[in-house]
C-alpha positions in Angstrom: 0.0 0.0 0.0 1.3 3.5 -0.7 0.2 6.6 1.2 2.0 9.7 -0.1 4.5 7.6 -2.0 5.5 5.3 0.9 5.4 1.5 0.5 4.0 -0.4 3.5 3.5 -4.1 3.7 0.5 -5.3 5.6 -1.8 -8.3 6.0 -5.5 -8.4 5.3 -7.4 -9.4 8.4 -11.0 -9.0 7.3 -12.9 -8.2 4.1 -16.4 -6.7 3.7 -18.3 -5.5 0.6 -17.2 -1.9 1.2 -13.9 -2.2 3.0 -11.0 -4.0 4.5 -9.2 -4.3 7.9 -5.5 -4.6 7.5 -2.7 -5.1 10.0 0.3 -2.9 9.8 3.5 -2.2 11.7 2.8 1.5 11.7 -0.2 3.8 12.4 -2.0 5.7 9.7 -4.1 8.8 10.2 -7.8 8.8 9.5 -8.5 10.2 6.1 -5.2 9.0 4.6 -5.7 7.9 1.0 -4.2 4.6 0.0 -3.5 2.6 -3.1 -3.5 -1.1 -2.2 -2.2 -3.9 -4.4 -3.9 -7.3 -3.9 -2.8 -9.8 -6.5 -3.4 -8.2 -9.9 -6.0 -5.8 -8.5 -5.3 -2.2 -7.4 -7.7 -0.9 -4.8 -8.0 2.8 -3.9 -9.3 3.4 -0.4 -9.3 5.8 2.5 -8.4 5.1 6.2 -11.5 5.1 8.4 -9.8 4.2 11.7 -6.5 3.0 13.2 -6.3 1.0 16.5 -3.3 -0.3 18.3 -3.2 -4.0 18.7 -0.3 -5.3 20.7 2.8 -3.9 18.9 0.9 -3.5 15.5 -2.1 -1.5 14.2 -5.4 -2.6 12.8 -6.4 -0.1 10.1 -10.0 0.0 8.7 -10.3 1.3 5.1 -13.3 2.1 3.0 -12.9 1.1 -0.6 -13.5 3.9 -3.1 -12.9 1.9 -6.3 -10.9 -1.0 -7.6 -9.1 -1.6 -11.0 -8.4 -5.0 -12.5 -6.4 -5.6 -15.6 -8.5 -6.8 -18.5 -8.1 -10.5 -19.4 -7.6 -11.1 -23.1 -8.4 -14.5 -24.4 -6.7 -15.8 -27.5 
């Protein structure tokens, strides 16, 4: 994921139709815009909350839209 040009590696904890909960090693501010890469899909999202969990952070994001590459069949 890339807020303001940073690359941060995280783990998806939960998925809903409108968002994700991801676990990170650093906190993100509410309102931060993210570009997430999951497989071949790019998801654009905004941080809704960030909560400390032990020595990591659970970050809830609302998905704004997603882009998938087109599949071309021969």
